[in-house]
C-alpha positions in Angstrom: -23.6 -48.8 -24.6 -21.4 -45.7 -24.0 -22.0 -44.2 -20.6 -20.7 -40.7 -19.7 -18.0 -40.4 -17.1 -20.4 -39.3 -14.3 -22.7 -42.2 -14.7 -19.8 -44.6 -14.9 -18.2 -43.3 -11.8 -21.4 -43.3 -9.8 -22.2 -46.9 -11.1 -18.7 -48.0 -9.9 -19.3 -46.3 -6.5 -22.7 -48.0 -6.2 -21.3 -51.4 -7.0 -18.4 -51.0 -4.5 -20.9 -49.8 -1.8 -23.2 -52.8 -2.4 -20.2 -55.2 -2.4 -19.0 -53.7 0.9 -22.5 -53.9 2.4 -23.0 -57.5 1.3 -19.6 -58.4 2.7 -20.5 -56.8 6.1 -23.8 -58.7 6.2 -22.4 -62.1 5.2 -18.9 -62.3 6.8 -18.5 -63.2 10.5 -14.9 -62.3 10.8 -14.5 -58.8 12.4 -11.4 -58.0 10.4 -13.2 -58.6 7.1 -16.1 -56.6 8.4 -13.8 -53.7 9.1 -12.3 -53.9 5.6 -15.8 -54.0 4.2 -16.7 -50.8 6.0 -13.6 -49.3 4.5 -14.8 -50.3 1.0 -18.1 -48.7 1.7 -16.5 -45.4 2.9 -14.2 -45.4 -0.2 -17.3 -45.9 -2.4 -19.0 -42.9 -0.8 -15.8 -40.9 -1.3 -15.7 -41.8 -5.0 -19.3 -40.7 -5.4 -18.4 -37.3 -3.8 -15.4 -36.9 -6.1 -17.3 -37.8 -9.2 -20.1 -35.4 -8.3 -17.6 -32.6 -7.5 -15.8 -33.2 -10.8 -19.1 -33.0 -12.7 -19.8 -29.5 -11.5 -16.2 -28.3 -11.4 -16.3 -27.7 -7.6 -13.7 -28.8 -5.0 -16.5 -29.8 -2.6 -16.2 -33.5 -3.5 -12.5 -33.5 -2.7 -13.0 -31.7 0.6 -15.7 -34.3 1.6 -13.3 -37.1 0.6 -10.7 -35.7 3.0 -13.3 -35.8 5.8 -14.1 -39.4 4.8 -10.4 -40.3 4.9 -10.1 -38.8 8.4 -13.2 -40.6 9.6 -11.9 -43.8 8.1 -8.6 -43.4 9.9 -10.4 -42.9 13.2 -12.6 -45.9 12.5 -9.7 -48.1 11.7 -7.8 -47.2 14.9 -10.8 -47.8 17.1 -11.8 -50.9 15.2 -8.4 -52.5 15.4 -8.2 -51.7 19.1 -11.5 -53.5 19.7 -10.4 -56.5 17.5 -7.2 -56.8 19.5 -9.1 -56.6 22.8 -11.6 -59.3 21.7 -8.8 -61.5 20.4 -7.0 -61.1 23.7 -10.0 -62.1 25.7 -11.6 -64.8 23.5 -8.7 -66.0 21.3 -10.9 -65.5 18.2 -12.0 -62.6 16.0 -15.4 -64.2 15.1 -18.2 -61.7 15.7 -20.6 -64.3 16.9 -18.2 -65.2 19.7 -18.0 -61.5 20.7 -21.8 -61.3 20.6 -22.0 -64.0 23.3 -19.7 -62.0 25.8 -21.1 -61.4 29.2 -20.5 -58.4 31.5 
C-alpha cells in the first residue's frame, strides 16, 4: 500500500489529533492534559502545512505560525493556572480542582 504524501501527512495529523484528544479525555493530571492539547494543536498545524504544500501556497505555513502563537499563549495561561491550583491545593489533579469552592 503506497499512499501519496498528502494522504500520509493528513493520516499522521489525524492520528496525532486523536491521540491528543483521547489523552485529554482519559488523563486527570492537568499538566498531561495541557501537553495533550499541545499535541492536538501541532496536529492541526501539520494538517495546514500538508494542505498548503499540496497546492503550493504559503497559507498553511502562515496558519501554522498563528497556531504556534496561540499555543504559546495557551501554555503561559495554562501553566499559570496549574501553578495557582498547585499552590492552593498541593495537587495538579483536575478532579481536585473541580471540587474547589468560591
